[in-house]
Every structure is written in structure tokens, then in C-alpha cells.
C-alpha positions as CSV (number, residue, x, y, z in Angstrom):
1,M,16.7,-24.0,13.0
2,P,17.7,-25.9,10.2
3,F,17.2,-24.9,6.8
4,G,13.6,-25.5,5.3
5,E,12.4,-26.2,8.7
6,L,8.4,-25.5,8.5
7,L,8.2,-22.3,11.2
8,L,4.4,-22.0,11.1
9,E,1.4,-23.0,8.9
10,H,-1.6,-20.8,8.7
11,K,-4.5,-22.3,6.9
12,D,-7.0,-19.1,6.8
13,C,-4.9,-17.0,4.3
14,G,-7.9,-17.1,2.0
15,G,-6.1,-17.0,-1.4
16,W,-2.8,-17.5,-3.0
17,V,0.0,-15.5,-1.1
18,H,1.8,-13.1,-3.4
19,S,4.1,-11.5,-1.3
20,V,5.9,-11.2,2.1
21,S,7.8,-8.9,3.8
22,F,9.1,-9.0,7.5
23,S,9.6,-5.8,9.8
24,A,12.6,-4.6,10.7
25,S,13.1,-6.4,13.6
26,G,11.9,-9.3,12.3
27,D,8.9,-9.6,15.1
28,Q,6.6,-9.1,12.3
29,L,5.4,-10.7,9.0
30,A,3.3,-9.3,6.4
31,W,1.9,-11.2,3.5
32,V,-1.1,-10.3,0.8
33,A,-3.2,-12.8,-0.7
34,H,-5.6,-12.8,-4.0
35,N,-8.6,-12.7,-2.0
36,S,-7.5,-9.0,-1.3
37,S,-6.6,-9.2,2.2
38,I,-3.6,-8.2,3.9
39,T,-2.1,-10.0,7.0
40,V,0.5,-9.6,10.0
41,I,1.4,-12.4,12.2
42,D,3.4,-11.0,15.2
43,A,5.8,-13.7,17.0
44,A,6.4,-11.2,19.5
45,Q,2.9,-11.4,20.7
46,G,2.8,-15.2,20.6
47,K,2.2,-15.8,17.0
48,E,-1.0,-13.5,16.9
49,V,-2.4,-13.1,13.5
50,T,-4.4,-10.1,12.3
51,Q,-5.8,-10.2,8.8
52,L,-7.7,-7.3,7.0
53,T,-10.3,-8.0,3.9
54,T,-10.4,-4.9,1.6
55,E,-12.4,-4.0,-1.2
56,L,-9.4,-3.5,-3.1
57,L,-8.7,-5.6,-6.1
58,P,-6.3,-8.3,-5.2
59,L,-2.6,-6.7,-3.5
60,L,0.7,-8.0,-5.2
61,S,3.4,-6.7,-3.2
62,V,4.1,-5.9,0.1
63,L,6.5,-3.8,1.9
64,F,7.1,-2.8,5.7
65,V,8.6,0.8,5.4
66,S,8.5,1.6,9.4
67,P,8.0,-0.7,12.3
68,T,4.0,0.3,12.4
69,E,3.6,1.0,8.8
70,I,2.9,-0.9,5.8
71,V,2.5,-0.2,1.9
72,A,0.7,-2.6,-0.4
73,A,-0.1,-2.6,-3.9
74,G,-1.5,-4.7,-6.7
75,H,-4.2,-4.1,-9.2
76,D,-5.8,-1.1,-8.2
77,C,-2.3,0.4,-10.0
78,C,-1.9,2.4,-7.0
79,P,0.0,1.8,-3.7
80,Y,-2.2,2.5,-0.1
81,Q,-0.4,2.4,3.3
82,F,-1.8,0.4,6.3
83,S,-0.9,0.7,9.8
84,Y,0.1,-1.9,12.0
85,R,-0.3,-0.9,16.3
86,G,-0.4,-5.0,17.4
87,P,-2.5,-7.6,17.6
88,G,-6.5,-6.7,16.3
89,A,-5.2,-3.4,14.9
90,L,-4.4,-3.5,11.9
91,E,-6.2,-0.8,9.4
92,F,-6.3,1.1,6.4
93,V,-4.9,4.6,6.4
94,K,-5.0,6.1,2.5
95,K,-4.3,5.5,-0.9
96,L,-0.6,7.0,-1.8
97,D,-1.1,7.9,-5.7
98,V,-2.6,11.1,-6.9
99,P,-4.6,11.3,-9.9
100,K,-2.6,12.5,-13.0
101,Q,-3.5,15.9,-13.7
102,T,-5.2,16.0,-17.4
103,S,-5.8,19.4,-19.4
104,K,-8.7,18.8,-20.7
105,G,-9.4,22.0,-23.4
106,S,-11.6,22.8,-25.2
107,L,-12.5,20.9,-28.5
108,S,-13.8,22.1,-31.4
109,A,-17.4,20.9,-32.8
110,M,-15.4,19.4,-35.6
111,Q,-12.7,17.4,-33.2
112,H,-15.4,16.0,-31.1
113,F,-17.2,14.4,-34.0
114,R,-13.8,13.2,-35.4
115,N,-13.5,11.4,-31.7
116,L,-16.7,9.9,-31.9
117,D,-16.0,8.7,-35.8
118,K,-12.7,7.4,-34.7
119,K,-13.5,6.0,-31.2
120,A,-17.2,5.8,-31.5
121,T,-17.0,7.5,-27.6
122,E,-17.0,10.9,-26.7
123,E,-14.2,10.3,-24.2
124,D,-11.5,8.1,-24.3
125,S,-11.8,6.4,-20.8
126,N,-9.1,3.5,-21.6
127,E,-6.7,5.7,-19.1
128,V,-6.5,5.2,-15.2
129,E,-6.0,7.6,-13.1
130,A,-3.2,7.2,-11.6
131,L,0.4,7.0,-12.5
132,H,0.6,3.3,-13.2
133,Q,-1.4,2.5,-16.0
134,N,-1.4,-1.5,-15.0
135,S,-1.1,-3.8,-12.2
136,I,1.9,-2.9,-9.8
137,M,4.2,-6.2,-9.5
138,Q,6.8,-4.7,-7.0
139,L,7.6,-2.6,-3.9
140,C,11.6,-1.8,-3.4
141,I,13.2,0.2,-0.7
142,V,15.1,2.6,-2.5
143,S,16.7,5.0,0.6
144,G,16.7,4.9,3.8
145,V,16.7,1.8,6.6
146,K,13.6,-1.1,6.7
147,A,13.0,0.5,10.2
148,K,12.6,4.0,8.5
149,V,12.1,4.4,4.6
150,E,12.5,7.4,3.2
151,R,11.6,6.4,-0.6
152,Y,10.5,3.3,-2.2
153,S,9.9,2.4,-5.7
154,S,7.1,0.1,-7.4
155,V,7.3,-1.5,-10.7
156,G,4.2,-2.2,-12.8
157,L,3.3,-4.0,-15.9
158,D,3.3,-0.7,-17.5
159,G,6.9,-0.6,-17.9
160,A,6.8,2.3,-15.7
161,M,8.9,2.4,-12.7
162,V,8.0,5.2,-9.6
163,I,10.1,6.4,-6.7
164,W,8.0,7.3,-4.1
165,D,8.6,9.2,-0.5
166,F,7.6,8.1,2.1
167,K,6.5,10.7,5.0
168,V,5.5,9.9,8.4
169,H,2.7,12.4,9.8
170,M,4.8,13.4,13.0
171,S,1.4,15.6,14.4
172,N,-0.8,12.1,14.4
173,Y,2.1,9.9,16.7
174,V,2.2,13.4,19.2
175,F,-1.3,13.7,19.4
176,N,-1.6,9.8,19.9
177,A,1.4,9.7,22.0
178,A,-0.2,12.8,24.2
179,V,-3.3,10.8,24.4
180,H,-2.3,7.8,25.9
181,R,-0.4,9.5,28.2
182,G,-3.1,11.4,29.3
183,F,-1.8,15.2,28.3
184,H,-3.6,17.6,26.2
185,L,-1.9,18.9,23.5
186,E,-2.9,22.4,24.5
187,N,-0.8,22.0,27.6
188,Q,2.5,21.2,25.7
189,M,1.9,23.9,22.6
């Protein structure tokens, strides 16, 4: 096709599109929009569009990390994993960030009242319980290939870059494959 040719126009985005990512095969295109949605269009399935509107803050970056797994991140300051199994089968899997471990030691009465005087509050609640302290703007592959990403990075407005390991839990895939073939896992183990 000639350069600049319009391939598809999708009118139900619901907001500004912040980021797009092709799958490794090039058959699927995922995008995240300002209405907190993630959408996948599948060219192999007749340009079927599957959209999932989340309860998260708007997502700003999206990345295919395997043929069926997608990572997206944005204003919530942590990455999330989504699974795409085909048209109509886009679902939230899990939050990929673990809360920061804080050591809350015992404060003396004098230190407690000193904090009240300085901050007019009992606790410092300005810190987000995530590795990033501000919106994640970009996700990039660090190692592996697009069909099987091993590590990816996230860069946030807080100036931090975090390297994440991506692990697919094979037990879930073995279980799903066994169920679809009609086998029971007890027979295989």
C-alpha cells in the first residue's frame, strides 16, 4: 500500500489515543485511550474490534509482550497485565507492581508532635505505594523478542526508569490447553 494510506478508521475510541502497539505477528493492534479503555483490533479475524473499559485512571502506554499478553500503564503509576485470546476475549489479568515496603518504626511522642507541627498531619500520605511516584509515560522492550518479552522498562514522570521481568505462568496455559482438549490434569501427572 502507498505511504499515508488510511487503513482503518475506528469511531468508537471514546477519547484521545495515547499509545498503540502491534503484536509480533502484526495481526493485532492494541491501543489505549484517555477514557481508561484498552482496545484490540484483530486483522486475522476480519478487523474485529474488542474494547475493555477499565476502572483505572487513563492508560498512557501499551506494549504487546507475547502473542496473547499485553502490558499497559499510565496515571495509576504501575503496569497492568491484560490478556487477549481472540475477538470478545480481552480481560484484565493483574496488577504487576508490588507495593513498596515501608519500615514504620515506633515514633517517640516528641517526634509525633513535631511531625504534627511541621506537616499538620499524623502521617506523610503524599507517597504513592508503588515503585513509580508519578504517571508512567512509556513502556519499552529491554530483552527478548516481541513474541516473547523477557524484560521491559517503564519510564515515569517521576524521572524513574524501572526494569520489569515478565513471566508467563505456564501452569495456567497447561491447564487451559488440557481443558480445551478434554483431558484432565490428574491423568497427565
